[in-house]
N, C-alpha and C positions, 0 to 999 in steps of 0.2 A: 418851618422846614423849607429850605430852598430847593428848587427843582432845576435840573439841567435845562438849558435853553436851546431850542431847535432854531437854527437860522437857515433859511432856504429861499430860493426863487424857483419859479417855473419858466420855461421858455417854450413857445409853440414851435413845433418842428414841421416845416413844409416839405422837406426832402429827407426821408428816413435814411436812405443809403449814403447821401452826402454827409449828414451829421454823424452817422456811425463811423464813417471813414475818418472824419475830422477828429473825433474822439481818440481814435487809435493813432493818428498822425501826431497828436500833441502828447503822446506817451502814456495814455491810459489803456488798461487792459481789462477785459471782462473778469470780474471777481465773483459774481453770482449770475449763473446762466438764467435765461428767460424763464420766468415762473409766473403762474396765475395767482392773483390775489383776489379774494372776496372780502370786502369790508362792509361792516354794518355799524352805523352810528346809532347810539341809544340816547334817549332823553325821556323826561316825564311827559305826560300828555299835554301839560301846559308849557312845555319847552323851557323849564327852569334853567337847564344848562346853557342852552342857546342864549337865553336872556342875560346870562352872566358871561357870555362870550367864551364858554367852555365846550369841550368836546369829549365824548366818551365813545371809544371805538373798539370793536372786536374784529380782528383781522385773521383770516385763515389763509396761510401761505405755505406751500411746500410741506404739508403735513404738520405744521406748527400753528399754534393759536396764540396771538399776541393781543393783550389788552393795553390800551393807551388812553391816558388822560392828557388833554392839552388845555392850558389856561389862556387867559386873555392875551391878545396880541400886544406887542411892544412897537410903538410907532417908529418908523425908519424906512430906509430905502430897500430893505429886505424884509421878508416875512419872518418875524421872530416871536416866539412864545414859549412859555415853560412847557415841558413835556416829561411825563413819567410813563414808562412802559415796562411790561414784564410778560413772560410767557405763562400760559395756563394749560392745564392738561386736557381740558375738554371744552370746546366752543359751546356745545349743547348745554353742558352743566353751567357754564358761566352765563349763558343767555337766561337760564332758569333763575340763577341768583339775581341777575339784573332785574328780571320781571318781579321777583319777590320784593325787591327794594323800590319798585315803582318806575323802573326804566324799561322802556319797550323800544323795539326797532323803529327808527324814524326814516332812515334813508340807507339804501344799499348802493355800493358802487364797485365795479370790477375793473381790473386792468391786468395787463401782462407787464412785468417789470424785469429789466436787465440792469445789473449794477456794474459800474466801472470804477476802478481805483488806480492811483498812480503810486509807485513805491515810495516816492519822496514828498507826497502832498497829504494834507490833513483831511481834505474833503472827499465827498463821494458824488459821482454823477450817476443818475439813474435815467434810463430811457423807458418811458411809460407809454404803452399802447392802450388807449382807452376807447370806449364807444363814441367819444366826441373828438377823436384825433390823437395825434402823437405829441408828447411833451418830454422835455428834459427837466429833471429837477437837479439843482445844484445845492447840496447841503454841506455846510461847513462854516469856517470863519468868514466873516464879511469880506475881508481883503482877498481871500482865496476865491470866493464866489465871483467878485468883480474881475479878477485876473483870468479865471477860467472861462467865464462868459466871453470876454474879449478874445481869448485864444480860439474860441469856437465860432467867432464871427458875429457875436451878439453885442448889443449896447444896452445901457440902462433903460432906454426906451422900450426894449423888448421884455423887460422883467414883468412877470405876472406874479402878483402876491395873493391872488384869490385861491380859494380851496377848489377841489374838483367839484364839490357840490354847487358852489356859486357859478363855476364855469358851465356846468351842466344846465342850470336854470337859465343862464344867458343864452346857451345854445338852443334850448327849447323855445325861448321867446323869439329868437331869430327865425326859427323854423315854424313858428305858430302852432306848437303842440303843447299839450299839458304835461308838466314834469311829473315823473313817477320815480323810478329808481334808474340809476345809470349803469345798466347791465347790457352785456352783449346779447344780440338777438339769438334765439334758439336756432340751431341748425335746421334747415328744411328737411323734411322726410320725403 
């Protein structure tokens, strides 16, 4: 069975207002308004999936629940890997099924995501606000990624191929804190 391949990059955003304006200036419009995402990665206790460079994720976003499997990465200038996903009716029920199969939560991460599309282009730009900073994700054909990154003022040297999990661990190391889950701080009371 062959799987669709996801091809993407991340770009660190230093100036939110400037990058959002630039996205609009090059012809992209908001296609999905800002929405909160809660993501949980599952694996066996001995991390069999991670050892095989696979990922199993349950995402809760806008009242929907999406299960995703990602396979090992494909070497290249962009982050590419096989991906299969579908919606499920209940995140709680799916988590129970995972547990019965030997998969338990290993890492949680949160973000706010806004999606942008162009009527004549194949890719999607997402603006992600995370607990470790703001990022763009460009997902689509490799040539579109390179063209769009350039139009937004980025170069190949700016491309980030790491997952949010790896970026979070690196951020924790820089700050000298123990990694846990990449979640927003609870509001003060």
